[in-house]
N, C-alpha and C positions, 0 to 999 in steps of 0.2 A: 335480881336487883334492877330497879328502873334506871335506864340510861338517861343522861342529861341531853344527849344529842345523837343524831343519826348521820352517818357519813355515807354519801352516795357518789359513785364514780359515773361521770357523764362523758360519752365519747365526743370527739371534736365536731362531728356532723350529726349529732343526736339532739333533737329538740324534745323537750318534755314539759310536763306540768306537775305541780306538787299540790296536794290538798291535805288538810288536816282537820281533825275534829275540834281542835282548840287553837287559839292564836299562837303562832311560832314565828321565829326569825329564820331567814334562809340567807346564807352567805355562800358566795361562789368564789373559788380560788383559781387564779391562773398559775399553771405550773412553770417551773424553771425551764428555760430553753434546753432542748436536747442536743441541738447543734447550732451554735451561734452563727455559723456561715449560711445556714438554710432556713432557720426558724427563729427570727428575731423575736424576743420576748423576755420576760423576767417575771418573778412572782408579783402578783397583785391580788387584792381581795375586794369584793363588792357586795353590798347588801342589796338583795333583790326585793323591790317593793311588791306588796300584795296587790291583787287586782283592785281592791278598794282604794288604793292610792295612786292608780293610774290617772293621768291628766290628759288634756286636749291641746296644750299649748306649752311647748318647751323652748326656752332660750338658753343657748350655751355658747361657750368659747372653746376652740381647740387650741391646746398649748403647744409649746415647743419643748425639745429635749434639752438636756444639759450638755450636749455635744456641740462643739463649735463647728460652724459651717465653713467651707473653704473661702467663701467671699465675705466672711464676717457674720456676726449673729450666731444663731443656734439652729441646728437641724430640726425639721419638723417631725412629729410622730406620724406614723401611718395610722390614721384614725378611722374607726368604724363606729356606726351606731346600729344597735340591734333593736329591732322593733317587733312587738307582738300586738295584734289587733284582731277584732272580729272579722271573719272572712268577707262578709258583705260590705264592710266599711274601708277596706284597704285602698281602694282606688281614690279616695278623697284626701289621702296624705299629701302634704306639700312641704318641700324642703326649700327654705328661703323663698317661699311663694310659688314654687314651680313643682309640677308633678314629679314623683320619683321616676328615675330613668331605667325603665324595664327591670324592676327588681325581681329576683327569683324567690317566690314564695314557697314556704314549706308548711303544709298543714300539721297541726299538732293532733296526735291520735286521741280520739275520744271526746274532743271538745271543738267548738266552732271558732277556733282561733288559728290564724296563720302567723308565721314568723318569717323575717328576712333580716339581712344585714346590708347596709350601704356604706360605701367608703366616702369619707369627707375629704375632698382633695385640696382644700385651701385652709390656711391658718386664719383665725379670726372669729368674729361673732356670727352665729347662725341661728335660724329658727326652724323648728319642726312642728307643724300644726296640722289640723284637719279642717276641711272646709265646713264641716258640720260641727257646730259647737256642742252638740249633744253626744259626740263620739269621744270616747276616752281610750287611750292606748298606752303601752309601756314603751319606754325608750332608755336603753343603757348605752353608755359610751365606753369604748375600749381603745387605747392607743398603745402602739408598740414601736420599739426601735432596738438598736443593738444593746442587749442586756439592760433594757429599760422597758417598763410598761406601767400603765395605770388603767384602772377601771372604776367606774362610778355610775350610779343611776342618775339620769338627768332629772333636774328639779323643775317642777312647773313654774311658769311665770306667776309671780305673786299677784294676789287680788286683795285690795283693801276695801272693805265695805264703805259705801259713801251714801250720803243723803240723796234720795231720789227726787227727780223732777219728772213729771209725766212725760213719757216718750223721749227720754234723754239718750236712749240707745246705749246704756251702760249697764253692766251686770252689777247693780247696786248691792245685792246681797251675796255676791260671790258664790252662787250655786251653779254656775255654768250656763244659765239661761238669761236672756236679755229681755226686759220689759214684759215679763211673763204674767204679771198680775193685772187686774183691773181695779182701780181705786173705788171699791164698792163696799168696803167694810167686811169683806169675806176673805178667808185665807185660801185664795185661788190655787196656789201651788202646794198646799198641804205641807207647809214646813214649820207651822206653829207661829208664824209671824204674819201680820195682816198689812197689806198695802205697802210693802217695803220695796217693790220694784215694778212700778206700774208703766204700762204703755200709755201713749197719748190718747188712746181711746178711739181712734178712727180705723178705717178699713185698710190703711196702708201699713206696711211693716216690712220686716227683713226675713221672716221665717213663716212658711205656709205648708199645710198638709192638705193635699188634694186627692180626691178619689172620684171615680165616675161609676155611678150605679147602672144597673141593667137597663138597656134600651133596645127593645126587640121590635122588628118589623117582619112582614111576610117575606120579602125579597131583599135580604141585607146586601148592601154594597160594601161593607167592611170599610166605611169612611174612617179616616184618622179622627181620633179625639183631638180637640183643639184646646190649646192653653195660650192665653194672651197675657203679656206683662208690659206695663208702662211705668216709667220712672215718675216719681213725685219730686219736683224740684228742677233745678237747672243744671245739675251735674250728672253725668252718666254713671251708671251702676254696673258692677260686675255681678252677674246673675248666674247661679248654678242650678240646673234642673237634674235631679237624680231619682232613680227608682231603686232603692236599696235592696228590696226583697224580690225583684223581678229580673229575669235574665233572658227573656224570649222576645226581643232582644234586650240587652242591658242598656241603660241610659245613664250618662254622666256628662252633661253638656254645660260648658261654661261660656257665656256670651257677655259682651259689653253692650249694654242697652243705652241708647242715646236719648236725651230728653225729646219729647215730641214725636218719638217713633214707637209704634206698636211692635214689640217682638212676639212673633207667633211661633208656636211649636206644634208640629203634627206628631202625635203619639199613636202607636199601634192600637187598633181596636181591641187587641188581646188584653190591654190593660183595663178594659171595662169589666166590672164585677158581674158574675153570672150566678144565678140561683142563690141559695141560702148557705151561709157558713162563713168561715174565716179564710181570708186570702192575704197576700202581700202586695196588693195592688194600690199602693200609696205613692203618689208623686210628691217629692219633697223639693221645695223651692227655697233657696237661700240667696239673699242679696246683700251687697255691701252697704246699700243705703235704701231708704224707703221706696217701695214699689207697690203698685196695686196689681192684683192677679184675678183673672176671670177665666172660667172654664166653659167650654161648649161641648155638649154631649150630643153628637149628631149622627143620625142615619137619614136615608132618603125619606122625606115626609115625616120625620120624627126627630125633634130637636128641642133642646132648651139650653139656656145659659144661666150661669150663676156667678155671683161675687164670692170670692174666697176670702174668709176672714183670716187675719194674721194670728200667729200663735198667741200673741199677747191678748187677744180678744176672746180666746176660748175659755170655756167653763167646765163645770162638773155636773150640772143639772139641766136637762133639756126636756121639752115635749116636742113630738113630731107632728107633721101636718101633711096630708095627702088629699086627693079628691076621690069621692065615691058618689054613686057606684062606679067602680073602676072597670074599664074594658079588659085590661090585663092587671096584674097585681099592684097593690099599693106596696111601698118599700121604704126602707131607711137603711143608712150605713153609719157605722161608728168607727172612727179612726183614732188609734192610740198614738200619743206623742211621747210616751215613756214606757219602758219595760214594766212588766208586772202590773199592768193597769186592769183592775177589776171593775167590770161594767155590769150593773144590775139593771135589767130591762123589765118594766112592768106593763103588761098589755092592758088596754082600756076595758072597762067592764061592759057587759051587755051588748056585745057586738056579734052580729051574725057572721058565720063563716070565717071567723078569725082564728087562724092557726099559724104558728111560727115555729120553724125548726131550729134547734141549737143543741149542740152537745149530744147529738144522736137521739134527741127526744123531740116531741111535739108539744107545744104549749098553746093553751087556748085563752079566750077572753077572761081577763081578770087575774091571770097567773103571772108570776115573776120567775125570772131565771137569770143566771149569771154566766158571763163569758170572761175569760182572762186573755188579754191581748198584750203582746210585746210592741215595742215601738215600730211604727210603719205597718202594723197589721190592721186589717179591716174586717169587721163583722157586718155582713148584709143580711137583713131579715125582710121577708116578703109574706104577703097574705092576699087571698082573694077578698077578704073582709077589709074594712076600713081601719087602718092603723093610726089614724089621727088621735092624738092624745096619749100615745105611748110615751111613758116616761123613761128617760135614759139618765142614770146616775153613775158616776165613776169616781174612784179615789184619786184620780189625777185628771188633768185637763184633756179633753177629747174634742174632736171635731165631729159633728153630726150632720148628715145630709138626709133629706127626705123628699118624697114625691111619689111618682107613679112610673111603673115600667112603660106604659103607654095607655092613654085614656082619651075618650071623648068627653066634652062637657056640654051637655044639653042637646047639641046638634050632632047628627050622625055622619056628616059628610067628611069629617076628618078627625084623626086622632094624633096625639103627640105625647112625647116623653115630658115628664114634669120633674123639676129638681130645683131646690134652693138649699143653701147651707142654713141650718136652723140656728136661731138665736139662743144663747144661754138664758135662763130665766132671769138673771141679773140685768139683762139688757131689754126686758119687756118694758112697756110704757102704758100710760093712762089716757093720753090725748092724741088723736090721729086726725089729720086732714086727708079726706079720701076723695080722689078725683078719678073719673073713668079713664080707660084706655082710649087714645084718640082714633079717629077715623073708623069707628065701629058704631053700629046702631042696635046691637042685640043686648048690650049691657054686660056687666061683669058680676061674678059671684064672690062673696067674702066669707072667710071662716075666721072666727075670733076664738083663740085658744087661751084658756085661763090656767094659771098656775096656783091659784089660791081659792079656797072654798068661799062661797057666798060672794061671788064677784058679779056685780051688776054691770050690764052692758047697755049703753044708751046711744041712740042716733038722733042728732040735733036735739038732745035733751030728753027724748022719750025712751023709756026703758023697753028693750026688746027681749031681754032674757036675763036670768040669774044663773050662774054657772058654778059648778064645783071644780076642784083641781083636776086638770086633764080633760075637762068637758069643753065642748065648742058650741058656738052659736053661728047661724047662718044668716046672711043678708044679701038681697039682690039689689045691685046698684044700677040705676038707669044710665044709659050712655049720654044723657042730656042733663044730668044733675051731679052735684057734688054734696058731700055730707061731712059733718064733724062727728066723729065717733069717740066716745069717752067710756071709761070703765072705772069702777070703784077700787079695783086693785089692778096691778100690772097685768097686761095681756099681750099676746102676739097676734097680729092681724095679717092675714094672707089673702091677697087678691088674685082671682083666677080669670084669665082670658078664656072666653067661650070658643067652641069650635066654629070653623067656617061653616056657613049654613048651606053651601052648595059648591060642587067641584069647580064650576066656572063662574062663580059669583065674583063680582068686582070687589067685594069686601073680603079681600084675602087675609087669612090669619089662621091660627091654630091654637089649641090650648097652651097655656103657659101659666106659671105661678110666680108671684112677686110678694116679698115681705115688705109691708109698708112701714117705713120709719115713723116712730112716734115723734112728737114735737121735740122731745128731749134728745132724739137721735139725729137731729138736723146738724149739718156741717157748715163750715165757713169756706171750704174749698173742696173740690173733688176732681180727680183725674181719672179718666176712664178710656177704654178702648172699645171700638165698634168692631164686631166680628164681620167676616166675609161670607156671603152665601155661597154654598157649594152643593146644595142638594136640589130637590124639586125636579121638575120636568123640563125647565127652560134654563139651559146653561148660561144664557146671557142675562138672566135675571139677577137682581141683587135685593138685599133687604131695603126696605124703606124704614129708616131709623128715626125714631122720635125721642126727643128729650123733653121731659115735663118737669117744670120747676114750681115750687111753692115757697113763698116768702112773705114776711109780714108787710102789710100795707105801709107804704112810705119808704121801703127799702128797695123796691123793684128797680129804681134807677141806678142802684149801685152794682147790679149784676154785670159780670163780664164773662164772655165765652171766648176762650183762646186770646184773652187780653183785649177784646173788643166789646163795645156795647151791643146789645141786641138791636136788630134792624126792625123797626115797626112791630114790636111785640104786642100781642093781644092779651093783656092781663084781665083776668076775670076773677070775681070774688069767689072764694070757696064757701058755699052755703052762706050762712049769715055771720061768718067768722071775720076776724081781722086779718085774714090771710088772702093773698092773691095767687093765681096760678096762670102759667102760660106754657105753650108747647111749640117746639120748632124742630126742624129736621137737621140732621148732621150726616157727614159722609161716612161710608163704610171703610174699614181697614186702616184707621188712623187714630191717634191719641187726641183727646180733647180735654180741656181744663175749664172748670167753672169756678169762679171766685166772686167775692163781694169786696168792694173797695172799703166798706164801712165795718167789716168783720161780722155782718149780720149772718145768721145761720139760715140755711135753706134745705128743702127736700129736693132730691134729684132722682128721676127714674129714666132709665133707658129701655125703650121698647122697639123691637124690630119685627117686621112681618113680611112674609112672602107667601107664594102659593102653598097652602097647607103646612106652613112652618111659621113659627114665631118664637121670640124669646123675650124676657124681661128681667131686669135686676136693678137694684138700687145703685146709683153711681157713687154714693158715699154713705158712710154710716158712722155715727159717733156712739161709742159704747159706754 
C-alpha cells in the first residue's frame, strides 16, 4: 500500500536536505519540552520552503510571549533564525545591515550548502538580506520560552511590478535583478517579456562582472591587477568588491566611495586567467548608487585598461576582436551572470592556425562548441590564429572580453597586452567619427567587425569593403587626418595604437585597443578615473593622459570638465563632417567629469602613454 507521508526523525544537531522526484510538502515539528527547567520549548509546526522559494530579502518582527514581565508588559521569546545558503555566498549576509557576528557554519553533506543559526537579541523589526541581489537563501524563525514556542518560515519582502523608466534603479518586473534589460526590442533577460526593466543605457551602474585575461611577459613582476571605481553624482556610494569563487586569498571588501575620489583596489595577480578553460576568476562589484568601473591588467612593459559595462548593458550575442598577426595568442573570455548559462561559440571560417580548446576537445576554424557556466564562472579561449569574428551566443546575459595575450603592432620595439570589453551586437552602430591618437606620427589601425551579411563599409563616402556576418575590414588611419566611417548595417569599430618604433624614441607608447563609440553611443556626461603608472623602467615616470572629445559644431562652448570651461581649446573639424574634436591632458590618479550645459551628446576617449606602455578606453558609452 502506498503511504501518504513519510516521517523522519532528525537529531538536534543534525543538518540534512531532502530531495524528491515529484513536488512534496515538508513539515517540521518541535517536540514538547522534556524538562521545563532546562529546556524551554513547547510543540510547534513549520512548513519548510523548497529551494525554489528561497528569497534574498527578508523583513520580520520578533514577538513577545504571553507571560507578564516583572516590570510590566510581556516577556520576550528567545528567538533564533536558521539560515541555509550556498557556501560561497555566506559572507555576504547582513542582519539589519551588519555582517553576521562570527556564525558557526555547518556544511550539509553532499551539496554545496552551509547552515547556521543566529540569535536575535532584541524585540522588534529586523531585516536579513544579502549584499548580492542575485543570491537567494533560506531563513526560518524559531522562538521559545517557558512552555511556549513558535516556528515559521520567514516571508520575502513583497515586490509589486511597476512601470519602468530607463535607469530607475528599481526591480520593475520583480525578478530579483535591477535594470537588467536594454530597451532595444529584444528579450534580453529571456523571461518572455520585452523591455520591461531597462537600464538608462550608459556605462554607469550598480552591478558589474569583471575578469582579467592572460597577460604574459618574459620576466613577470607579479604586479597587482588594478580596479578603479568612481561615483557618478554628488553623493557617496557603498561599494562591495567580492570574488565569490576564489579564495587564494578571498575578497569581500566594502568601502564608502566619495564623489570626486578614485577608489583603487589592488587585486592579486593570481586572479588573472591563465591558459584555456573554465575558472572562477570573476570580480563582482555591487554599489548602492551608480558608479563607473575600470580595470587595468598590468605587467612590466605590458598593460591595457578597459571600461567595464554594467550588468544592465550586457547582452546574449557578441563578436570578438583581436590583433593579428599576434606575437602571443589572441584570446577572449566569457563571464556568466547566472547559473546554467549555455554559451555557444562559433569560430570564424578560413583562418590559419586557428585552434581552441574546450571540454577536453580541440576545435578549428569554422567549428562551433558549447560550454556551460554557472554564475561567476569564466571561460577563456586562446589561439595562435586570429580569433577576430568569433561569435559568442548565450541563453542568458554574459560579459565578453577580447584582445591579445601580448602583441606588437607593425613595429618590433615593444609589445603589449590588449583588452576591451566587447559590445553586444545590439549596441553596434552605423556612423563613426574617427580621430587619431594624439602625440603620435605612425598612425593607427582600424578593424571594422560586421554582424550582418552584405554590410557595406565606407570611409568619407567611399566604399572600402563589403562584409559578411563575423567578417572584418581593415583601414590605416594617418596621424594627421580624421575620417567619417559609415556602414550599411550596424558594425563595431576597433582602433589600435601601434607599437613604439624604438626603445629610446621620444614618441613613447605601446599597443592598445579602443572601441570607438558610434554617434548613437555618444553621452551627455561622463565620469572617469585615470590610472597610476606603476610599471616600466623609470619609477618616477607617470602616464601622460589625453582626453579627446568630439561634439557637434556649435555645442563646443557648452563643454565643462570638472565644472569648468576648457582653457583655450583647439577645436578642429572631423573630416568634412559637422563635428569638431579637441584633445587636452588630465592628471593621473583622480576622478574627472565631462558634461555639457546644453545636454548635447559627445564622444570621449581617454588615452595614456608611457615608455613601452599605453592604455585607451571610452570615458562614456550610451547603449
